[in-house]
C-alpha positions in Angstrom: 173.4 163.4 14.2 173.1 160.6 16.8 171.0 161.0 19.9 172.4 160.9 23.5 169.8 160.5 26.2 170.4 161.3 29.8 168.8 158.7 32.1 165.9 159.8 34.3 167.2 161.1 37.6 170.5 162.2 36.2 169.5 165.3 34.3 169.5 167.9 37.1 173.1 169.0 36.6 172.7 169.4 32.8 169.4 171.3 33.3 171.3 173.8 35.5 173.7 174.4 32.7 176.7 172.1 33.5 178.2 171.0 30.2 179.6 167.6 31.3 177.7 164.3 30.9 179.2 161.2 32.4 179.2 157.8 30.8 177.0 156.3 33.6 174.4 158.9 33.2 173.2 158.0 29.7 170.8 155.4 28.3 173.0 154.5 25.3 176.2 152.5 25.4 179.4 154.6 25.0 180.4 152.2 22.2 177.5 153.5 20.1 179.5 156.7 19.3 182.6 157.3 17.3 185.4 159.3 19.1 184.8 163.0 18.7 181.5 162.8 16.9 178.6 165.2 17.7 175.4 164.1 19.3 172.0 165.7 20.1 171.6 165.6 23.9 168.1 165.0 25.3 166.6 164.2 28.7 164.6 161.0 29.2 161.3 162.9 28.6 162.6 164.3 25.3 163.7 167.8 26.2 166.5 168.9 23.9 169.5 170.3 25.7 171.8 170.9 22.7 174.8 169.5 20.9 177.7 167.8 22.5 180.9 166.2 21.3 181.4 162.6 22.5 184.4 160.6 23.6 183.5 156.9 24.4 187.0 156.4 26.0 186.5 159.0 28.7 184.6 159.0 31.9 183.2 162.4 30.8 181.4 160.9 27.8 180.0 164.1 26.4 180.5 167.9 26.7 177.8 170.3 25.6 179.0 173.0 23.2 175.7 174.7 22.0 172.0 174.7 22.9 171.4 174.5 19.1 172.6 172.2 16.3 176.1 173.0 15.2 178.8 171.4 13.0 181.7 172.9 15.1 183.4 174.2 11.9 185.8 177.1 11.6 182.9 179.5 11.5 181.6 178.2 14.7 185.0 178.8 16.3 185.4 182.2 14.7 182.1 183.4 16.3 182.8 181.9 19.7 186.4 183.0 19.9 185.4 186.4 18.6 182.9 186.7 21.4 185.5 185.7 24.0 187.9 188.4 22.6 185.2 191.0 22.8 184.6 190.2 26.5 188.4 190.7 27.2 188.4 194.0 25.5 185.4 195.2 27.6 187.2 194.1 30.8 190.8 195.2 30.0 190.6 197.6 27.0 191.8 196.9 23.6 195.5 197.3 24.4 195.7 195.2 27.5 193.6 192.5 25.8 196.6 191.8 23.7 198.1 190.0 26.6 195.5 187.7 28.3 193.9 184.3 28.4 191.8 184.6 25.3 189.7 181.5 25.7 189.1 179.7 28.9 187.3 176.4 28.2 183.9 176.1 29.8 183.9 179.8 30.8 183.8 180.7 27.1 181.5 177.9 26.1 184.4 176.0 24.4 185.1 173.1 26.8 188.5 171.6 26.4 190.1 174.6 24.7 192.6 177.1 26.1 194.1 180.0 24.0 196.6 182.5 25.5 197.5 185.7 23.6 201.0 187.3 23.6 200.5 190.2 21.2 200.9 188.7 17.7 201.6 185.2 19.0 199.1 182.7 20.3 199.4 179.5 22.4 196.7 176.8 22.1 195.9 173.9 24.2 193.2 171.2 23.4 192.6 169.2 26.5 189.9 166.9 25.1 189.6 164.6 22.1 186.6 166.5 20.8 188.6 169.7 20.6 191.8 168.0 19.5 190.1 166.5 16.4 189.0 170.1 15.5 192.4 171.7 15.9 192.7 172.7 12.3 189.3 174.5 12.4 190.3 176.3 15.6 193.6 177.4 13.9 191.7 178.6 10.8 189.4 180.7 13.0 192.3 182.2 15.0 194.1 183.2 11.8 191.0 184.8 10.4 190.4 186.8 13.6 193.9 187.8 14.6 196.3 187.2 11.7 199.0 186.1 14.3 202.7 185.9 13.4 202.8 182.4 15.0 200.6 179.9 16.8 202.1 177.4 19.2 200.4 174.3 20.6 201.3 173.3 24.1 199.6 170.0 24.3 201.9 168.4 26.9 199.4 168.3 29.8 198.9 165.0 31.7 195.1 165.5 31.6 195.2 164.6 27.9 196.0 161.0 28.7 192.5 160.7 30.2 191.1 161.4 26.8 193.5 158.9 25.0 195.6 161.8 23.6 199.4 161.9 23.1 201.5 164.9 24.1 202.4 167.4 21.3 204.4 170.7 21.4 205.4 172.8 18.4 204.7 175.6 16.0 201.5 174.9 14.1 201.1 178.1 12.2 203.7 180.7 11.2 207.2 180.8 12.7 208.7 181.6 16.1 211.7 180.8 18.2 209.4 180.7 21.3 210.2 184.1 22.7 207.1 186.2 23.4 206.1 189.2 25.5 203.4 189.4 28.1 202.3 193.0 29.0 200.9 193.4 32.5 200.4 196.5 34.7 203.2 198.4 32.9 205.6 195.5 32.8 206.9 193.8 29.7 207.7 190.2 30.6 209.6 188.0 28.1 208.6 184.4 28.2 209.3 181.2 26.3 206.0 179.8 24.9 207.7 176.7 23.5 209.7 175.5 26.5 208.4 177.5 29.5 205.9 176.2 32.1 202.3 175.6 30.9 201.6 178.1 28.1 204.7 180.2 29.0 203.1 182.6 31.5 200.6 182.6 34.3 197.9 185.1 33.4 195.7 183.6 36.2 197.7 185.5 38.9 197.3 189.0 37.4 194.7 190.3 39.9 196.6 188.7 42.8 199.8 190.4 41.7 197.9 193.7 41.9 197.2 192.9 45.6 200.9 192.5 46.0 201.5 195.9 44.5 199.4 197.4 47.3 201.6 196.1 50.2 205.0 196.1 48.6 206.0 199.7 48.8 208.9 200.3 51.3 209.2 196.6 52.0 211.7 193.9 51.2 210.0 191.2 49.2 210.9 187.5 48.8 209.3 185.8 45.7 209.5 182.0 46.0 209.0 179.8 42.9 209.5 183.1 41.0 209.6 181.6 37.5 210.2 184.5 35.0 209.9 187.2 37.8 206.4 188.6 37.4 205.7 188.8 41.1 209.1 190.1 42.1 209.1 192.8 39.4 205.5 193.8 40.2 206.7 194.5 43.8 209.8 196.3 42.5 207.8 198.5 40.2 205.4 199.2 43.1 208.2 200.6 45.3 209.7 197.6 47.1 213.2 198.4 48.5 214.5 195.0 47.4 213.1 191.9 45.8 214.7 188.4 46.0 213.4 185.8 43.5 214.0 182.1 44.1 213.6 179.3 41.6 215.3 176.0 40.8 215.3 176.6 37.0 218.3 178.3 35.5 216.3 179.0 32.3 213.5 180.7 34.2 216.0 182.8 36.2 217.8 183.9 33.0 214.5 185.2 31.7 213.7 186.8 35.1 217.1 188.6 35.1 216.5 189.8 31.5 213.0 191.0 32.5 214.5 193.0 35.4 216.9 194.7 33.0 214.2 195.2 30.4 212.0 197.0 32.8 214.7 199.1 34.5 214.4 197.2 37.8 217.7 195.3 37.8 219.2 197.4 40.7 216.3 196.3 43.0 215.7 192.7 41.8 218.1 189.9 42.9 217.7 186.3 41.8 218.8 183.1 43.6 219.0 179.6 42.1 218.1 176.7 44.3 215.4 174.6 45.8 212.9 176.9 47.6 212.8 174.9 50.8 216.6 174.7 51.0 216.9 178.5 50.4 214.3 179.1 53.1 216.3 177.0 55.6 219.4 179.0 54.7 217.6 182.3 55.2 216.1 181.1 58.5 219.5 180.1 59.7 220.9 183.5 58.8 217.9 185.2 60.6 217.0 187.0 57.4 213.7 188.8 57.4 211.3 190.1 54.8 208.4 192.5 54.8 206.5 190.3 52.3 206.9 186.7 51.2 205.2 185.5 48.0 204.5 181.8 47.7 203.2 180.6 44.3 204.2 176.9 44.3 203.3 174.2 41.8 200.2 172.1 42.5 201.0 169.8 45.4 197.7 167.9 45.1 197.5 166.2 41.7 194.5 163.9 42.6 192.1 163.2 45.5 194.4 160.3 46.7 197.2 162.8 47.5 195.1 165.5 49.2 196.4 164.8 52.7 200.1 164.6 51.7 199.6 167.7 49.5 198.0 169.7 52.3 200.9 168.7 54.7 203.3 170.0 52.0 201.4 173.3 51.7 201.5 173.6 55.5 205.3 172.9 55.7 206.3 175.4 53.0 204.0 178.1 54.4 205.4 177.6 57.9 208.9 178.2 56.6 207.7 181.3 54.8 206.1 182.7 58.0 209.3 182.2 59.9 211.0 184.6 57.4 208.4 187.4 57.8 209.0 190.4 60.1 206.2 191.1 62.6 203.4 192.9 60.9 204.6 191.7 57.5 202.6 189.9 54.9 202.4 186.5 53.2 200.8 186.3 49.8 200.2 182.6 49.3 198.5 180.7 46.5 197.3 177.2 45.7 196.6 176.1 42.1 195.6 172.6 43.1 192.1 171.9 41.9 191.3 169.5 44.7 192.3 172.1 47.4 189.4 174.6 48.0 189.5 177.8 50.0 188.7 176.1 53.3 191.3 173.4 52.9 193.9 176.0 51.9 193.0 178.1 55.0 193.3 175.0 57.2 196.8 174.4 55.9 197.7 178.0 56.6 196.3 177.7 60.2 198.5 174.7 60.7 201.5 176.6 59.1 201.0 179.4 61.6 201.0 176.9 64.5 204.1 175.3 63.2 205.9 178.7 62.9 204.7 179.9 66.3 203.0 182.9 64.7 199.5 184.3 64.4 198.1 185.3 61.1 194.9 187.0 59.9 193.5 187.2 56.4 193.5 190.8 55.1 192.6 190.1 51.4 191.5 187.2 49.2 192.3 186.8 45.6 191.4 184.3 42.8 191.0 184.1 39.1 190.8 187.3 37.0 188.1 188.1 34.5 189.9 186.5 31.6 189.4 183.1 33.5 185.6 183.2 33.7 183.9 180.4 35.7 180.3 179.3 34.9 178.0 179.4 37.9 176.8 175.9 37.0 180.3 174.4 36.5 182.8 175.3 39.3 185.5 172.9 38.2 187.5 175.6 36.3 187.8 177.6 39.6 191.1 176.1 40.7 193.0 179.0 42.1 193.0 180.3 45.7 195.1 183.2 47.0 195.2 184.8 50.4 197.1 187.8 51.8 197.9 187.2 55.5 199.2 189.7 58.0 201.7 187.7 60.1 202.2 188.9 63.6 
């Protein structure tokens, strides 16, 4: 195994436990390593930090995977993924752990790997070259642990281009037509793990949807960017008088309607196809009002260069949402933009309230659930913010 030496004065982050090592922080030239190979990481004074996989094409040259020597074979992944599964069972119980994010990258000491579980079907994403080259070992470990009916890879994320990887989507083990079921809080949500957004479902919002369930009873709820209907149906099941889900995707709304029927909530749940901002303007013109508005938009800030334009977008869409809320009603609003932290999000919300001529107070804060663990030394995986505002 080759050696990778962190230059003096650049070792503090790694010593605190952060797994990333950048190309400008090491003594050796990146070209000294083969793409994906393992290296022993040391400080300039010879302290061994562990084993990392290396990608000389990436700004993040190396990612630590173990404090000890390892070959990152199927047995390595079987142990690590088994530990991750055991953590989910402790949090959620064995039954609920059948629908969760099974592996969350750095949070489960497997940087670059995501695995979502939908009962007897699994969805895998390998974000980095080091993980992508070991996909077969990962799949072998998943089969040994869970004997799934099917495993799908959803490697169509833009972040893979930073690692020199091409997009890939398909069934890599077993067989499936893409239909799978996520079980959450008594709901059975049918999703499409081959053609839907990301891995097919957003497990990251499960705790935030629980916040919605607390304020939805007796209220009319508008769910913007509703996708397959999880937010709206959570509100309907909790006792909302009516829910209106809005999305621009006909395929997503077809699944949302199916999910409403499947869960016996079709009489309460209504679905509207259209651009969210256009629908908002129409509702505002009609002087329509809601007791709760849910905003779960796509990431408006893709990189640091777009942060100001993205924050303006967040402000604009939240202002329109506030205009639709009855006095004393609530706005449940999220940002999944990594470059938008809690303070930036709150600043956009303050500007939104000013635009809407309303006052608003934070009554609850959400975030990632326990199946998305975030290392204290590596905050990068903590991308989601969610606030519940009372709008006056």
